[in-house]
C-alpha positions, 0 to 999 in steps of 0.5 A: 513448521509454520504458524499460518492462520492460527494453525500449525501447517507443515510445508512438507504435508502441503507438497505431499498433497499437491503431489497426491492431487496430481499437480506434479509431473504434468503440464500446468500453467500459472492460471491452472496452478493458481486455481488449484491453490485457490481451491485449497486456500483454507487448507494451505493458508494464505501465506503458503498459498501465495508463496507457492504461486510466486515460486511457480511464477519464478520457476516459469520465469527461468524459461520465459521472459517477464515480457512473455509472462505478462503478454507484453512486447519487450521494451522500456517500462514506465515508472509509477509515481512513488508514494513516499512514506514520510511520517508515521503515527498511530500506536505503532509508529516506526519511522519519523514517529510523530503523535497522531491518531493516523497511521501514515503521512505520505508525499506523492510524487507528481512526476515520474523522474525517479532520480529527481524524486529521490533527490527531493526525498533525501532533502525532505528527510534531512529537514524532517529529522532536523526539525523533529529533533527540536520537539518534545517526545512521549512514549506510545506503545514503548516507542518515543514519538515526537509531540507538537505543542498542540496535540492535533492531527492537523499539526502533523499536516502543518509540519509536513507541508511546511517542510515541503514549502521550505524546500520549494517542492509544492509543485513536486509532491501531493499529500496523502494519509493512510488513516487505518480508521479501523484502529480508531473504531470503538463502540460505534464511534471513531476515537482519537485516543493519542491527540484530543480524546474526541469521538465521532460518528461516521457522519461527523467523521466524514465532515472532519475529513472534508475539512482536511481535504479542503484545508490541506489539499489532500490528493489520496486518503486511504482507509478513512473509515472502518471497512463495515461503515459503508454509509460513510465511505459512500457519502465521502466518496460521492461528496467530492472528487478532488481527493481520491478515497482509497480502499485497503482493508475495505477490499483486501485485494479481492477482485470480487470485493473491489467490483461490488464496492466500486459499483456501490460508489464506496471509493475512487481507488484501491490498494493492491497487495499481492500476498493479500490477493492470494496468488499471482493470477488473483492479484492481476485480476484485482488490478484488472477489475479495479481498472474496469470499474474505474478505480485507481490502482495503488500497489503496496507490500504488506507492512512486514515484507521481504526483499522479493521484487515481484511487486516492482515487476508487477507494477511496471508490467501492469502500468500501475500508476502509483506504488506505496514505498516504505521508509527508504532510509530504514527499510532496506526491502523498500530500497530493494524494490525501488532498485528493481523499478529502476532496472525496468524503467531506466534505458541503460539498465533495460538494455543491459538486461 
């Protein structure tokens, strides 16, 4: 038995329910099965629901090619641009941990040549590790993190950009931050508990973000505000167009929420996470709605994931322009997903399939 959404649910009882409802022993397609699962989401739980949907997709794939399942003509697919995790902050920093109030600092590849991007990524990681070794550390949530002489989020940005400049990669990578700002929201203020201890209103935090966008040429900013602070989202999105304001927790990969948020001018883009969407059909709908509403889609796995490669296939088949990739040196599942992208976008590998 597994715990899902604070309840104990037996997988056997779920399968018994599916059989009682007549889903077995009769023709049913992915959309039909996913509609059934969506109707029973509260009963089955989100994790089991997505697992069943993905299992149905995999079973169907034994009889039909992925190109058929996605309604595409067979051929070489386009690689997405990689959003590479380089530094982590916040309370749960895990790879190249640094003292920062924000969750992730990423470099976004400008080009789609994956081999070239990976060569640059290795060089970046080497210099990052060498320079971090010279810094002092302190313990945050039981983990040692590297600290800069001035405890400021700008210090992390300066560090990352200095590595990029040192390696001559200014034209190869843009800068992205995942702020996870809901973690900073306490008593109607955004608080910086790990750096200067300051607190900001939504309005002043918006001004803070505009200064970082201007000073550091940010290209993507994910979850800059709490998901309920809609005025702040709308203000920052409308204030500039250089940096894409990206919603993750804001939308939770829900097609209806994405549509409403886009119509309200809350963002320029959206993070799409398959098991957050709930079913294979829903995640494809989320991508479609994002595009229809002028939102840039960025696919991503959840923080804790498996070696399942559906995300890579989805990204390539749907021509999603960006994918967030976890730390390649420490997260084997990110390497597995990247290898699958190469299989669909490298001519020799596609021919071999």
